[in-house]
C-alpha positions as CSV (number, residue, x, y, z in Angstrom):
1,X,-14.2,-33.9,-21.8
2,X,-16.5,-34.2,-24.3
3,X,-17.8,-30.4,-25.6
4,X,-21.3,-31.3,-24.3
5,X,-19.8,-32.5,-20.7
6,X,-18.0,-29.1,-20.5
7,X,-21.2,-27.4,-22.0
8,X,-23.4,-29.3,-19.3
9,X,-19.8,-28.0,-16.5
10,X,-20.7,-24.7,-17.6
11,X,-24.4,-24.3,-16.7
12,X,-23.9,-26.0,-13.5
13,X,-20.8,-24.2,-12.0
14,X,-20.5,-21.0,-11.0
15,X,-17.4,-18.8,-12.4
16,X,-14.8,-18.3,-10.3
17,X,-14.7,-14.5,-9.8
18,X,-10.7,-13.4,-11.0
19,X,-10.6,-10.4,-8.3
20,X,-12.5,-8.1,-6.2
21,X,-13.9,-5.2,-7.3
22,X,-12.8,-3.0,-4.7
23,X,-8.9,-4.3,-4.0
24,X,-7.7,-0.8,-5.6
25,X,-9.4,1.0,-2.9
26,X,-8.4,-1.3,-0.2
27,X,-4.7,-1.5,-1.5
28,X,-4.9,2.5,-1.2
29,X,-6.2,2.5,2.0
30,X,-3.6,-0.1,3.3
31,X,-0.8,1.4,1.5
32,X,-1.8,5.1,3.6
33,X,-1.9,3.4,6.8
34,X,1.8,2.0,6.2
35,X,2.6,5.8,5.2
36,X,2.9,6.7,9.3
37,X,6.2,4.8,8.5
38,X,7.9,8.2,6.6
39,X,9.2,6.3,3.6
40,X,9.3,8.9,0.3
41,X,9.1,5.9,-2.0
42,X,5.9,4.8,-0.1
43,X,4.2,7.9,0.1
44,X,4.8,8.8,-3.2
45,X,3.3,5.2,-4.2
46,X,0.4,5.8,-1.8
47,X,-0.1,9.3,-3.7
48,X,-0.3,7.7,-6.7
49,X,-2.7,4.8,-5.8
50,X,-5.0,6.4,-3.9
51,X,-6.0,9.4,-6.5
52,X,-6.1,6.4,-8.8
53,X,-8.8,4.4,-7.0
54,X,-10.5,7.8,-6.2
55,X,-11.0,8.6,-9.8
56,X,-11.9,5.0,-10.4
57,X,-14.7,4.4,-8.0
58,X,-17.2,5.9,-9.6
59,X,-20.1,3.3,-9.9
60,X,-21.0,0.0,-8.3
61,X,-19.3,-1.8,-5.3
62,X,-16.3,0.4,-5.7
63,X,-18.5,3.5,-5.3
64,X,-19.7,2.3,-1.9
65,X,-15.4,1.9,-0.2
66,X,-14.9,5.5,-2.0
67,X,-14.1,6.2,1.4
68,X,-11.0,4.1,2.3
69,X,-8.8,5.7,-0.7
70,X,-9.6,9.2,1.0
71,X,-8.8,7.7,4.6
72,X,-5.6,6.5,3.0
73,X,-4.7,10.0,1.1
74,X,-5.4,11.2,4.7
75,X,-3.2,9.1,6.7
76,X,-0.7,9.6,3.6
77,X,-0.2,13.3,4.6
78,X,0.0,12.6,8.0
79,X,3.2,10.8,6.6
80,X,4.1,13.8,4.7
81,X,4.1,15.7,7.6
82,X,5.9,13.7,9.9
83,X,8.9,13.5,7.2
84,X,8.9,16.9,6.9
85,X,9.6,17.6,10.3
86,X,12.1,14.8,10.5
87,X,13.7,16.5,7.6
88,X,13.4,20.2,9.3
89,X,15.0,18.6,12.5
90,X,17.7,16.5,10.0
91,X,18.8,19.8,8.4
92,X,19.4,21.8,12.2
């Protein structure tokens, strides 16, 4: 297409949104839910992702869903407790 056609297209067609503004917070929640399975690598990854998601949720849509990584972090701590209990009984 010629330059004029591209400019007309840019005026008429809305740009495609690359990613969701809340995807990090949603990922933290999902990873936290998977931490019910006491897998150490998953628990560590969930701790890192949820901490980053909480810190980065300062404004905009991410601020409105800041509860997601907080819940994910809480469920991660449940996974940590499960892992501790399993390891305590494995040592006996």
